[in-house]
C-alpha positions in Angstrom: -9.3 -36.1 18.5 -9.3 -32.4 19.2 -6.7 -30.1 17.5 -4.0 -28.6 19.8 -4.8 -25.2 18.5 -8.2 -23.5 19.0 -7.8 -21.8 15.6 -7.8 -25.1 13.8 -11.0 -26.1 15.6 -12.7 -22.9 14.6 -11.5 -23.5 11.0 -12.8 -27.0 10.9 -16.1 -26.3 12.6 -17.2 -22.9 11.2 -15.2 -22.2 8.0 -14.9 -25.5 6.2 -18.3 -27.3 6.4 -18.6 -30.4 4.3 -19.7 -29.3 0.9 -19.3 -30.1 -2.8 -18.4 -27.4 -5.2 -21.3 -26.5 -7.5 -21.8 -24.2 -10.4 -24.8 -21.8 -10.7 -27.0 -24.6 -12.0 -26.2 -26.9 -9.1 -23.8 -29.1 -11.1 -20.7 -30.4 -9.3 -17.7 -28.9 -10.9 -15.0 -28.5 -8.4 -12.2 -31.0 -7.7 -11.3 -31.4 -4.0 -7.7 -32.2 -4.5 -5.4 -31.3 -1.6 -3.5 -28.0 -1.4 -0.1 -28.1 -3.1 3.0 -27.5 -1.1 4.1 -23.9 -1.1 7.6 -22.8 -1.8 10.0 -23.9 0.9 11.6 -20.4 1.0 8.4 -18.7 2.0 10.1 -17.0 4.9 13.1 -15.2 3.5 12.5 -11.5 4.1 10.4 -10.8 7.2 12.0 -8.9 10.1 12.3 -11.9 12.5 13.4 -14.2 9.7 16.7 -12.7 8.7 17.9 -13.5 5.1 21.3 -12.9 3.8 21.6 -11.9 0.1 23.9 -14.1 -2.0 27.0 -12.7 -3.7 25.1 -11.3 -6.7 22.5 -9.5 -4.6 19.7 -12.0 -5.1 17.8 -13.5 -2.3 19.3 -16.5 -0.6 17.2 -19.6 -1.3 16.9 -20.7 2.3 17.0 -18.9 5.7 17.0 -20.0 9.3 13.7 -19.5 11.1 14.0 -18.3 14.6 13.0 -21.0 17.1 10.2 -20.6 19.6 9.8 -22.6 22.8 9.0 -26.2 22.1 6.3 -26.4 24.8 4.1 -23.8 22.9 1.4 -25.6 21.0 1.7 -25.0 17.2 -0.3 -22.0 16.2 -1.0 -20.5 19.6 1.0 -17.4 18.6 -1.6 -16.8 16.0 -4.7 -17.1 18.2 -4.9 -13.4 19.2 -4.5 -12.3 15.6 -6.5 -14.9 13.7 -9.5 -15.6 15.8 -10.9 -12.2 14.7 -9.7 -12.4 11.1 -10.5 -16.0 10.2 -14.1 -15.9 11.5 -15.4 -13.5 8.7 -16.8 -11.0 11.1 -17.3 -7.4 10.0 -14.9 -4.6 11.0 -17.8 -2.8 12.6 -18.1 -5.6 15.2 -14.4 -5.1 16.1 -14.0 -1.4 16.9 -10.5 -2.1 18.3 -9.3 -2.5 14.7 -10.2 1.1 13.9 -7.2 2.2 15.9 -3.8 1.4 14.3 -1.8 -0.8 16.7 1.6 0.2 17.9 4.1 -1.7 15.7 6.7 -1.8 18.4 4.4 -3.7 20.7 3.0 -6.3 18.2 4.0 -9.9 18.7 5.2 -11.1 15.2 3.5 -14.0 13.5 5.6 -16.8 11.9 4.6 -16.7 8.2 4.9 -20.5 7.9 2.3 -20.9 10.7 0.0 -18.4 9.1 0.3 -20.3 5.8 -0.6 -23.5 7.6 -3.7 -21.9 9.1 -4.7 -20.6 5.7 -4.2 -24.0 4.1 -6.3 -25.6 6.8 -9.1 -23.3 5.8 -8.6 -24.1 2.1 -8.1 -27.9 2.4 -11.1 -28.7 0.2 -10.1 -26.3 -2.6 -7.9 -27.1 -5.6 -4.2 -26.3 -5.3 -2.9 -22.8 -5.7 -1.8 -21.8 -9.2 2.0 -22.0 -9.7 3.8 -19.1 -11.4 7.5 -18.5 -12.0 9.7 -15.5 -12.1 11.3 -14.4 -15.4 14.9 -13.2 -15.1 15.1 -9.8 -16.8 18.6 -8.7 -15.8 20.7 -7.1 -18.6 24.4 -7.5 -18.8 26.3 -5.0 -16.9 27.2 -4.1 -13.3 25.1 -5.8 -10.6 23.8 -4.0 -7.5 25.2 -5.3 -4.3 22.0 -4.5 -2.5 19.0 -6.8 -2.0 16.3 -6.0 -4.7 13.1 -4.4 -3.8 10.1 -6.6 -4.5 6.8 -4.8 -5.3 3.4 -6.5 -5.7 0.5 -4.8 -7.5 -2.9 -6.4 -7.0 -6.6 -5.5 -7.3 -7.8 -8.1 -4.8 -11.6 -7.6 -5.6 -13.7 -5.9 -2.9 -15.7 -8.5 -1.1 -18.9 -6.5 -1.2 -18.5 -6.1 -5.0 -17.6 -9.7 -5.6 -20.7 -11.0 -3.8 -23.1 -8.2 -4.6 -22.5 -6.1 -7.7 -19.9 -7.6 -10.1 -22.0 -10.4 -11.5 -19.3 -13.1 -12.1 -21.8 -15.5 -13.7 -19.4 -18.4 -14.1 -18.0 -18.2 -10.6 -20.0 -20.1 -7.9 -21.0 -18.0 -5.0 -19.3 -20.6 -2.8 -15.9 -19.6 -4.2 -16.5 -16.0 -3.2 -17.0 -16.7 0.5 -14.8 -14.3 2.5 -13.8 -16.8 5.1 -11.9 -18.8 2.4 -11.2 -16.1 -0.2 -9.2 -14.0 2.2 -7.0 -17.0 2.9 -6.3 -17.3 -0.8 -5.3 -13.7 -0.9 -3.0 -14.1 2.1 -1.5 -17.3 0.6 -0.6 -15.3 -2.6 1.0 -12.5 -0.6 2.9 -14.9 1.6 4.1 -17.0 -1.3 5.7 -14.1 -3.1 6.9 -12.1 0.0 6.7 -8.5 -1.4 8.7 -5.8 0.3 6.0 -3.4 -0.8 2.4 -4.3 -1.4 0.1 -2.1 -3.4 -3.6 -3.1 -3.3 -6.9 -1.9 -4.7 -10.5 -2.7 -3.8 -9.6 -3.3 -0.1 -12.7 -3.4 2.0 -11.4 -5.5 4.8 -8.4 -3.3 5.8 -9.1 -2.9 9.5 -10.4 -6.4 10.4 -8.0 -8.5 8.2 -5.1 -7.0 6.3 -3.9 -4.4 8.8 -3.8 -6.6 11.9 -2.3 -9.5 10.1 0.2 -7.7 7.9 1.3 -5.6 10.8 2.3 -8.7 12.7 4.2 -9.8 9.6 6.3 -6.7 9.8 4.5 -4.4 7.4 3.5 -0.7 8.0 0.3 0.1 6.3 -1.7 3.0 5.0 -5.3 2.9 3.8 -7.2 5.6 1.8 -10.9 4.8 1.1 -12.9 6.1 -1.8 -15.2 9.0 -0.7 -18.3 7.3 -2.2 -17.4 3.7 -2.3 -19.8 1.5 -4.3 -19.4 -1.1 -1.6 -21.6 1.0 0.6 -24.5 0.3 -1.7 -24.3 -3.4 -0.9 -26.3 -4.8 2.0 -24.1 -6.2 4.8 -21.1 -4.4 3.4 -17.9 -4.1 5.4 -17.3 -0.4 4.8 -15.8 1.5 1.9 -13.2 0.0 -0.4 -10.0 1.9 -1.2 -6.3 1.7 -1.9 -3.8 0.3 0.6 0.0 0.5 0.7 2.1 -1.7 2.9 5.9 -1.8 3.2 8.3 -3.8 5.4 9.4 -1.5 8.2 12.6 -3.3 8.8 13.7 -2.5 5.2 12.4 1.0 4.7 11.9 4.2 6.7 8.9 6.4 5.8 10.0 9.9 4.8 6.8 11.4 3.5 3.2 10.2 2.8 0.4 11.8 0.8 -3.2 10.7 0.4 -4.4 12.1 -3.0 -8.0 12.5 -4.0 -7.8 12.7 -7.7 -9.4 15.5 -9.7 -10.8 15.5 -13.3 -11.8 18.6 -15.1 -11.4 20.7 -11.9 -13.7 18.4 -9.9 -12.8 16.1 -7.0 -13.6 12.5 -8.0 -14.2 9.3 -6.2 -10.8 7.8 -7.1 -7.8 8.1 -4.9 -4.0 7.4 -4.7 -1.4 7.0 -2.0 2.2 8.2 -2.6 5.0 7.6 -0.1 8.6 8.5 -0.2 10.7 5.7 1.4 14.3 5.4 2.4 16.1 2.0 2.1 17.7 1.3 5.4 20.4 -0.8 3.7 21.5 1.7 1.1 20.0 5.0 2.3 18.6 5.5 -1.2 15.2 7.2 -1.4 12.4 6.5 -3.9 8.7 7.2 -4.2 6.0 4.4 -4.3 2.5 5.2 -5.4 -0.7 3.2 -5.7 -3.9 4.2 -7.5 -7.2 2.9 -8.9 -8.7 5.0 -11.8 -12.3 5.2 -12.9 -13.8 2.1 -14.4 -16.2 1.5 -17.4 -16.3 2.1 -21.1 -17.2 5.7 -21.9 -15.1 7.2 -19.2 -11.8 7.4 -21.1 -11.5 11.2 -21.0 -12.2 11.1 -17.3 -9.5 8.6 -16.7 -7.1 10.6 -18.8 -7.8 13.7 -16.6 -7.3 11.7 -13.4 -4.0 10.3 -14.7 -2.8 13.8 -15.6 -3.7 15.0 -12.0 -1.8 12.0 -10.5 1.2 12.7 -12.7 1.3 16.4 -11.6 1.1 15.3 -8.0 4.0 12.8 -8.5 6.0 15.5 -10.3 5.8 17.6 -7.2 6.5 14.8 -4.8 9.5 13.5 -6.7 10.9 17.0 -7.2 10.7 16.8 -11.0 11.9 13.2 -11.2 14.9 13.7 -8.9 13.5 10.9 -6.7 13.0 7.5 -8.4 9.4 6.5 -8.8 7.3 3.3 -8.9 3.6 3.6 -9.7 1.3 0.6 -9.2 -2.3 0.6 -10.1 -5.5 -0.7 -11.7 -5.8 2.0 -14.4 -8.9 0.5 -15.9 -7.3 1.4 -19.2 -6.0 -0.6 -22.1 -2.6 0.4 -23.6 -4.5 2.1 -26.5 -6.0 4.7 -24.1 -4.9 8.3 -23.7 -4.1 7.9 -20.0 -1.6 5.1 -20.8 0.1 7.4 -23.4 0.3 10.1 -20.8 2.3 7.9 -18.4 4.4 6.5 -21.2 5.4 10.0 -22.5 5.6 11.7 -19.1 8.6 13.9 -18.2 9.0 11.5 -15.2 10.6 9.1 -17.7 8.5 6.1 -16.9 8.4 2.6 -18.4 5.9 -0.2 -17.9 7.6 -3.1 -16.2 5.5 -5.9 -17.7 6.3 -4.8 -21.3 9.7 -6.4 -20.6 8.1 -9.9 -20.6 7.3 -9.6 -24.3 9.6 -10.7 -27.1 10.3 -7.2 -28.2 10.2 -5.6 -24.8 7.6 -3.1 -26.1 4.2 -5.0 -25.8 2.0 -5.3 -22.7 0.7 -8.7 -21.7 -2.5 -9.8 -23.5 -4.4 -9.6 -20.2 -4.2 -8.9 -16.5 -7.9 -9.5 -15.9 -10.2 -12.1 -17.4 -13.8 -12.5 -16.3 -17.3 -13.5 -17.5 -20.1 -11.2 -16.5 -23.8 -11.0 -17.6 -22.7 -8.6 -20.3 -20.2 -11.1 -21.7 -16.5 -12.1 -21.4 -13.9 -9.5 -20.6 -10.2 -10.1 -21.3 -8.2 -6.9 -20.7 -4.9 -5.4 -19.8 -5.7 -2.8 -17.1 -3.0 -3.2 -14.4 0.5 -1.8 -14.5 3.7 -1.2 -12.6 5.4 1.9 -13.9 9.0 2.8 -12.9 11.7 5.4 -13.5 13.7 3.8 -16.2 16.6 6.2 -15.7 17.0 5.3 -12.1 15.7 1.7 -11.7 16.0 -1.6 -13.4 13.6 -4.6 -13.4 15.6 -7.6 -12.3 12.7 -10.1 -12.6 8.9 -10.2 -13.1 6.4 -12.8 -12.1 4.9 -14.6 -15.1 1.2 -14.5 -15.7 -1.3 -17.3 -15.5 -1.9 -19.1 -18.8 -5.3 -19.5 -20.4 -5.2 -23.2 -19.5 -4.5 -22.4 -15.8 -7.3 -19.9 -15.7 -9.8 -22.3 -17.1 -13.0 -21.9 -19.1 -14.9 -20.2 -16.2 -12.2 -17.5 -15.9 -11.7 -15.5 -12.8 -12.3 -15.4 -9.9 -12.5 -19.1 -9.1 -11.9 -21.7 -6.4 -8.2 -21.5 -7.3 -7.8 -17.8 -7.5 -9.4 -15.1 -5.3 -9.6 -12.1 -7.7 -10.6 -11.2 -11.2 -7.3 -9.4 -11.5 -3.9 -11.1 -11.6 -1.2 -10.0 -9.1 1.9 -8.4 -10.7 5.2 -8.8 -9.0 8.6 -7.2 -9.9 12.1 -7.1 -8.4 13.7 -3.7 -8.7 17.3 -2.4 -8.2 18.8 1.0 -8.5 20.8 1.6 -11.6 23.7 3.5 -9.9 25.3 3.2 -6.6 25.1 6.5 -4.5 
């Protein structure tokens, strides 16, 4: 029997051929258990799915989804958006994606329908990892405004995952873009960030911008000048940083694309910094995303890049008058100089994920865990910094355990990147 929706047919016929998961030696190693049910409240903050905060300012657990005409076949609303993004075609084959669509004329996508489409693509994969939020609110006055949820994530550039990063314990089948992008979208939809800060984005125009725009996000992309993705055959263009925010919650006041310098030289690393105004409270803050230079031996270079970014942010925030959140893959352990620069900056920053530790002073043991030809790498490289004088962390998403990650580490059939997503809920310390 044919599916009512053409997308499902495309998914079944072209994206999910019958297969068994194999490791690099050809041994079967992947369970084909059905996808787990996603949280029922996966709809609470998008512009066409109004959510009312409960009395203490937290998100309500359930919302009412707007109804659409019953005669419409399930999923037909998605066809125009997903036929071009779920088929794995390169952006170069879709030149219309190189022009940013007019947000006012985009037909919204129901996130529940998008999740169903993603789950149809992923039906042979193991269930998505389950993670819980840790309540970090201190005693004291509670903000009456809805918290600001921020997600930081290096999603792993597709060209690097398939071509250069050498994840020796990850089957190539697990890295197929047709399915891996659905895992990425599933993670985003599950945690519903108000602001999304991404690194290693090399499918901005053909996947993330068209879909997230229809979910109510306004996006900005800044590619690396000399992206390593361009060295990979059949690449999808350069990778870079992307910043998305829900345009029903925030108004863009100012935006800056920053090419980082080190030792007076322009480098290949970039940042985006935007000043946003909360429509609910009229409070302004700056959100920034960056990705510093990788590899051992480049510590001084990263330190110089970090100093340049801090100087730019000092100017943008008018000397810390505007609250600041900085998300990034810093490629630096907490012992490095660039970390100390941020921790001791006059911008008065604190690292949000330190608050998950028993003493509130220790970073997580890892934010990335992978096995390459050079060996196993377990590092803390990703951070969410925030103005501790102006903002409070209300909750943070717990990390995956070693047992969940498994002996083959990341990425995997369960998880699409070698880096874990970090998610925090922020509120302003004082009412205006």
